[in-house]
N, C-alpha and C positions, 0 to 999 in steps of 0.2 A: 574697551578703547588700547590704542595702543602708540606705545611708549615712542616719542622723537626716533632715538635711534635706532627703534625697533622696524620692522617689516609688516606691515601688515594689507591683507589679503581681504579685498572683501568679501569674495566670491564666496568662498569658502573652495570647495573641487567642484564646484560651478563654473562654465564656462564664463564671459562679464556676454552680454547680449549686445546685441551689433551696435545698437543708439551710444552704451558706454562706452561702447572701444571708440565710437566716434569723440565724446565728449573728451571722454579720455583726450587721444591723439589732437582732438584742439588744441586741450586747456592746456599741455605740456609744449605745443611746436611752437604757441610762439615764444615761450620762454627759450628752446632749442634753437629756434633760426636769431633772436635779438641780443642774445645773451653771449656769444662766444663770437670772439671776434674773428676766432682762426677760421674757422668755418669758411668755405669759400669758395665761388664759383672760379672755378682754373679756366685760362688759353693758350694757349700754346702755337706756337709755329711751325705746321707740321710740315713745310717742303726740303720734300729730298730727305724722307723720315722711311726707311727700311723697316723696319723694326720699332711698330707701336707701342709692341709688353716695352721698350725704352723707360728708366726711368732719370728723366725726366721726359716724354713723347716729344723733341724737339723742345728749341729755344723758349723760356715761357715767358709769354707776357704778364706784365701786375695783373694782380687775379682780382677777387671783386671780391671782397668781404660782404658778405650776408647782414654781419651786423649794420652796415654803414646801409642800410636797403633800407625805404618805408613802402611800408604793405599797403594794402587795404584793409576795407573791416571783414570784418572775417561771417559779421550777419546778414553781408548785404550778398555772402553765396551762399552758405548756407543750407542745403536742400531736404529737409527731414522725408521727404517724399522718397529720393532716390539714395537718401545718407551718403551723402556727396556736400563738399567745400573746397572752397578754391582759395589758400594766399597766391596774393599776385603785389610783384614789388619789384621798384627800380631803385639805384641807387639817386641817395639823395640828395648827393654830389657828382654829378656827371657833365665836368669841365672837357671832351669829347662827345659829346651829344649820342656815343652808342648806346644812348637805352632812350633816345627822344621820341625813338616807333614802336622801341623793345618792349618785351619785360620777362622776368624768370617768375612761372609760378610753381605752389607745390598743392595737387590734385589732390583731397584724400576720401576716399571712396571707402563704405563697409556694407556688407552683407548680411542681410539677413535670412540666405539660402547658399547647398555648397551649388558650384558652378564655373564658367569660365566665361570670364569675360567674350565683348565681340569683336575685338580686333585684337590683332596679335599678341604680346607674345601670348597669348590668352593662359594665364597659369589659374591652375585647378586652386577654387576658393571655398571655404566653409565658410559661416558664420562670428568663428571664432578669429577671421582675419581681416586684418583691412588691410587698400591699394594705397599706393602711393604714389604715385605719375608727375615728376616733373619736365618739364617744359618751356624749355628757353628758345622765344618769340622776336621776328623782328630785331633784334639788336644789330649792329654795327657789328663786326669781328677788328679784330686789331689789325690783321692780314690778310691776304687773302686766299691761300689756304691753313685757316686756323683750327685745329683741333680743342675740341669742350672740355673741362672735366670738372666736379664734383670731387673736397675735402669733404671724409663722409667721417661722425664721431661716434665711438659707440660703451656704455658702458664697461671693462671685462671684469675676469672675476679672477680676482687673488691677483697673484703683481705678474700673472703671465698673461699673454692677449688669444680669442680662440684662432682659428684656422677656415681660415673658404674653404669648403668641403667643396667639391664635385661631385656630379651626380653623370653620368654619361646614359644615354637610351640612341637603340636607333631606333627613333620612333618622331617624325618631323610635323606630325598632319601639323601641330595646333600650333606652331612657331616654324615654317617654311627653311626647312638650311640650318637649322638649329641644336643642334646634339647636347646638348648639357646646360645645367641646371645646377650652378651655384646657392648656397649657403650658408648660415650663419647659424649655429645655433647655444642657445643659453641654456645649463642646466639645474636653474635657480626654481624655487619654488614662487607661482608656477612658473615650470619650463615654459619659451619660445624660439623664436625665429623669425631671420629675414631669410626670403626665398628673389630670389630675376635671375630671369634670361641672359647671357650674356651676348644681351644685342638692343640697341637704343635704330630710330630710324628718323629721319629727315625730312621723311613731310609725315602729316595727316592720316593720309590713306595708306597705315602702315602696312609694306608690301614687301616681298622680296628683294625686286629693285631699288628697295630705301634702305636697305638693315643695313647696318654701320657696326662692329663690329664695338665689345665693350670689351678693356682688359682694367683687373683690379689689382693694384701693387697687393701685397701681403704686409698685415694688422702690424701694429706697434705701438707699443704704447708711450706714452706723452705723458709731462706733466703740464701743461699748454693750456690743458683746458679744465674749466670750475663745470660744480655741476651748476645745471639751470637754476637760478631761484626759484622753480615751481613746487606749490606747496603739496602737487599730485604726485611729480620726479621723484624728489623727500618721501612722500608716502609709499613709493612703490620702490626705490632702491635707496635708498635709509642715505646718510650725509657721504658717500665710499666718494670718491672723487678720482675711481683710477678706471683709465676714458686709455681707448685704443682708438686708430685711427687708420684708415685707409681711402685711397686715393681708385675712384673710378674713371676712367680715359671712353669717350668717345669718337668712334671714328680709324679713318687711315689718310693716306697721303693721298692714294689711288683713291679709284669708285666714286661713291654718291660721300656725300657730307655736307655739313650744315649751308654751306657758299652755296646750293639749289636752290633752298627754297628759303634761309635764313631761320631750318625749322631745326632742332630735336626734342625728343619727347626717350621717358625712359621710364620704364616701373620696378615695381618692390611690390613682394608682399607682404605682410608683417601680424605677429598672429602669437596668439595663448593659444599651449601648450605644445601636442606632435606637427609638425607642417607633414601634409596632407602628401597622401603619398600617386604619384601618379602610374594609371596601370594602364597598358595600354592600347590605344585607340582602335574603333570598329575596325577599320581599316587596313593597318598591319595586325593584325588578330586575320581578315579575312586572304590576306599576301601569304600567312604565315601557312595558314589551315593550307591552301592553292600549294605549295611550296611543298607540302608533308604529303602531300596525300597525293600528287601529282609520280610520286614514285609509283606508287602502292595503284593507281591508277591502271600506270603502263602494264605491269606486273602483272591485273589483271587482264588487262586486256589483251596480253600475250596469251594469258595462260585458254583466255578461250579460244583465241585463235588455232590456235596446237589442237585445241579440242574440238577443235569445227572441222580442220583437216584430219585428223583420225578417223574421224567419225567420215568423211567421205571416203576416205582412203579403206577403211576396212567394208563401206558401201561399194568400191566397187566390183564389177563383172566384166569377167576376160570376155571379149564377143566371140573368142575362136570356140 
């Protein structure tokens, strides 16, 4: 047994099963969504905003506090066959009726094996990971060119907050035109991570034409977050209350946006242990093989031509 102030890891050196990961997220998520006043859905006026990475990216509208949302019964959407469940909610008090035909949804999906989802950004997952997808659907924006964002809180380690690591690649087969992967790492036992591509989508059929840039602000410590009153969260992380926060902003003032179809989706990967490492796709490997092999083929072809010409010259006989 573990004391109240101790960290207790039930699986030792083994990774948790996909169903256990899903159960842990589902048990902790309602406390994370409903127990923190400052975790919010953000909205900004993106009109004539040239720098979407600015802080804030335009004039802010009144935010939506997730603590004031009414959420569905999770058992209605829990699907053990696909290891998925969906939290769907809307503000309990909505005087402007912005969410009269809309909702904010958090879909959790665990995996039983390694692979990639069918739709972009197609992050590589393993059986030690879960995918969290956020979707804003049908809500009326407060402006004609609104940009939306999320305030995200995470447990920090020590007095400092972790920094977002950026990984760059020449391979964009799985997420067209996206050559970057962002991640947060935790070095505690067991180690964990969060990964995402800096891209969101304004259509259900996620394609390059509906891709929106995703900007993350630096993490900063905050004392405004109390540890969610979840026994599972306390069992994992102890009674510490060192939280860090950062904002994610989706879209730009030009190009596709939420205003196209009143749809916005973004996803991230949460896991235990070291994060999956992306290898180069077969397409990129094939292109590299052709590119690197082409000079050799040219030299080989040139050598054969010279040999043939030399042979023809040696066999030449004068008619005189």
